[in-house]
Phi, psi and omega in degrees: 000322183300319173302322179296311178302313177298322178295321172303309174303319182297317184287323182289313179299308186304314178296312183292320179299315179299323186290321183294316184290312180292317176287317185259312181288324175269354182053035179300329177313310181274327182282322179089301180225147182216126178273128175258303179214069188296153351271013194280312189229118172231157173258129184220106180295129179213151174234114185262118175266358179254214170248200186316131180059027171086000179301143169078019182281345186298317182250076195299322183291319183290315181296325182301312189276337167298315180285327176294322184284326182290326175291333180276324182295315176294317172303315179298318181284327175289323174294324170300310189293317183302333175307333189260359185273146180251328181281134180305315183292332178291316180301312182290329176294319178303319184289334179287328179288316181301309184295315175303315182299311178305310180293324165299312175300323179294319172303323181292327183282317190279313187258344192083359185194157178270125180287111180253134178212346178282128175227121181245146169214167189193146166053037177095352182261122178258114189275125172281356191254152173247162176206179180226180181295330177290327171300319175299322174303309184303316187284318177295316181291319175301325183283331175283322175292319176300335188263319195247348187276150179264112184276003180281344179245039179274341184269142180288000000 
């Protein structure tokens, strides 16, 4: 369990520090867009009041608190499940999801929306969406759990 909590803290801190640097030190809040390694990596400021790709963004205030609650409920369930995990990579993966979910929930509490700024495109495909480090943690963690977690102990 300690490994899961350390992983969660790592992903939470990495996400929040990256947002602070990019938004405030690099001033993306005012600039809006910044080419970093075009066309592969650009910073593009976006505020997501919904879920992935802006879904459920219409009733922002109700969605905001529902998604904050959901982040904590899912994180609690994953932490409960992680108690039965044996493989280190599964424990790290569980922590990545928890850290990412809590970081995005923290954004919703502080800013009212999730701060997204990473934009990647490649090979003639222009990606119109932005994401953040917490989203990467959630994706990597979910993939890790799909591959490495023991699924027989998932229900309370």
